[in-house]
N, C-alpha and C positions, 0 to 999 in steps of 0.2 A: 590439367583440365580447368577451365575457367568456372567461376561461380555464376549461377543464374539468379539466385536469391540471396540477398544479404540483409539480415534483420539485426538492428542494433538498439538495445535498451527500450524495447517495445513494451508498452504498458496499456492496459485497458481497465477502466473503472466505470461504474454506474452509480448514480445517486441511490441511496436506500429509499424504500417506499415513503418514509416519513421525511426524507430530504435532509436529515440531520447529519448524515455521514456518507462516505463513499464506500461502495462495495468493490473491492479489488478482484478482478477476474484473473489477471496475470500481471507480473511486475518485472520490468527490465529484462525481457526475454531477448536472448541473442541466438541467432540461427544462421548458418551458412549452408546452402545447398548447391552442389556441383551440377553443372549442366549434364543432363542425361541420367542422373541418379534416381533412385527410388528411396523415399524417406517416409517412415511412419512416425506419427506422434500418438502415443498410447497414454491412456489415463482413464480414471473412473468417470462416470456420468457427472456432469456439473463441474468438471475441472477446467473448463474453458477451451477445450480442443476445437470445437466448432467455431467459437468466437474468434480464435486465432486464425483459423482458415478463412473465415469471412473477412477479417481485416486484410489478409494477404490478397484475397480476391476483390477487395474494395467494395464488398457488400456492407461493410461497416468501417468506421474510422477509429484509429487508435487514440488513446488519451495523450500519449506522448511516445517519442521514439521515432525511428526511421525504417523504411523498407525500400530497398532497391531491387528491381527486377530487370535483368538485361541492362544493368548500369543506369537505369532510369529511376529517378526518385519519385515514388508514388505520391508523396505529399505535395508535390508541386503541379499536379495535373489539373487541367480545367475540367468542367463537367463533361464536355464532349470527349476529352481525352480519357476520362474515367470510363465512359461508356464504350469507347473503342478498345481500351485495355481489357475490359470484361469480355468483350466479344472476340477479340483477335489474339491476345497474348495468353489468356488462361481459358481452360475448359473446365466446366463444373460437372461433377457427378455427385448427386445427393443421395441420402438414405432412401428417400422416396423418389421414384423415377420422374415425376412431374411431366409425363407425356400428355399431349393434347388428345383427349378421348375421341374426338370426331375426325382426327387426321390419321392417315395410314402410317405404318411404320416408316416407310420411305419419306413421307412428308414431314414427320416428326424430326427425322435426322436433318432435313434440309432447313428447318426453321431458323437456326442461328445465322445462317448465311444470308438470310433475307433482311437483316437488320440495317443494311446500307453501308457497312464499313469494309466489306470484302469485295473481291472482284469476281467471285464465282456466280454463275447464273446459267439458266437454260439447260442445255444438254450436258454441259461441263459439270454443273452442280449436281444434276441427277446422276451422272456417271460416278462422281466422287462419293455421293451418298450410298449408291449401290455397292461400290467397292468396299466402303467401310463396313457395311452390313455383311458383306461376304467375309471380311476380316474377323468379325465377331460371330460368324457362323449362322447368320440369319438372312442370307440372300434368298431363301425360300419363303420368307415372310413379308416381302415388300409391300403387298397390298392389304395385309391384315391390319385390323384396328387393334389398339392396345388391349382391349377387352377380350380379344381372340387369341392372345398368347399368354404364356405362363409368366409368373413373377420374375423368374430368373431371366427369361427372354426380354422382358420389359427393361430390366436393369442393363442388359447388354445393348439394347437400343439406346438407352441413355448414354452409355459409353461412346457409342458411335456418334451420337449427336454432339457430344462434348469435343470430338475430334474433327468435326466437319470443317472448321476454319484453320486447321493445322496449327493449334496453339503450341507455345513453347513449354507451357506448364499445365499439367492435369491435376486439378484439385479434387480430391475424393473425400467426401464427408460421410463417414460411417457407411460406405457403399454396400456392405454385406449385412447391415443391421436388420433388414426386413426379410432376409433369405434364410432358408434352412442350411444345414451344414454342407450338404452336397453342392448346392448352388453357390454357397459362399466360397468354397474351395475353387469351383470353376471360375468364378469372377476374379478372384485373386490371381489365378493362373493367367487369365486373359489380360489383366492389367499389367502383369509382369511381362507377358509376351509383347504387348504393345509398347511398353517401356523400352524393351530391347530392340524390337524391329523398327519402330518409328522414331526412336531416340527422343521421345517426349519425356520431360522430367516429371516424375510422379511424386506428389505430396499427399499422403493419406492420413486422416485421423481416424482412430478406431479404439474401441475398448477391448478388442480381441488381441491378446498377446500372440496367439498363433498366427494371425494375419500379419501383425507387425514383424514377426520374426522372418517372414518371407520377403521383406524389403531389404535393400542393401544396408540401410542405416535405420536405427530406431531411437527415438527420444521419449522421455516420460515427462508428462506435464502433471504436476501435483502441487497443491498448496501455492499456486501462482507462479511456480518456478519450473523452468524447462531444463532437464538434464539429459545427458546422453545415456541411453540404456545399453547400447553396444555399438 
């Protein structure tokens, strides 16, 4: 099986508040992810897990090192290509769902497809959004507002939204962090199901060892270094 993500010697540092030294978040991280796999990166709060995911998703820039996704070097992309990559190649699921409160569940799922990079529109877009909501068990909530559904349901809407443009990679940043145990288990089951059925590569960061153990591969980020947990 081919590799979809190849990370080499990736480092991220920030200047300290007084500007006299650099604060190293992670240093010379290497990671290879096979197409269609599910991978967890586990570690304590403040270990740099979310920063690493943001760098892979091009929401942040590395200090040094290289990232290739689908054999494309992310460091060489123009601003427009970066925007297209965020919209088409990767889908994001955050700890907070970030749904638009005045839009219906169906409209929220369709939003990323309206950015101008994809080809979906009109009835085709509406049908795809409806089908994705059916996949996550929410086809009975299409016209509801986010305030009218539960926290677990809102997070499932966020998953459907992340898949609307048929991304190659799903990046999940502490997706169960704001959920109770029952909803957390349900969401992890859903992510694994979508990983298998839609063959989307799943990369999740979490502080939960239990959630990490349900992925095919798990790594531990601590002290700025990434090591294979199993």
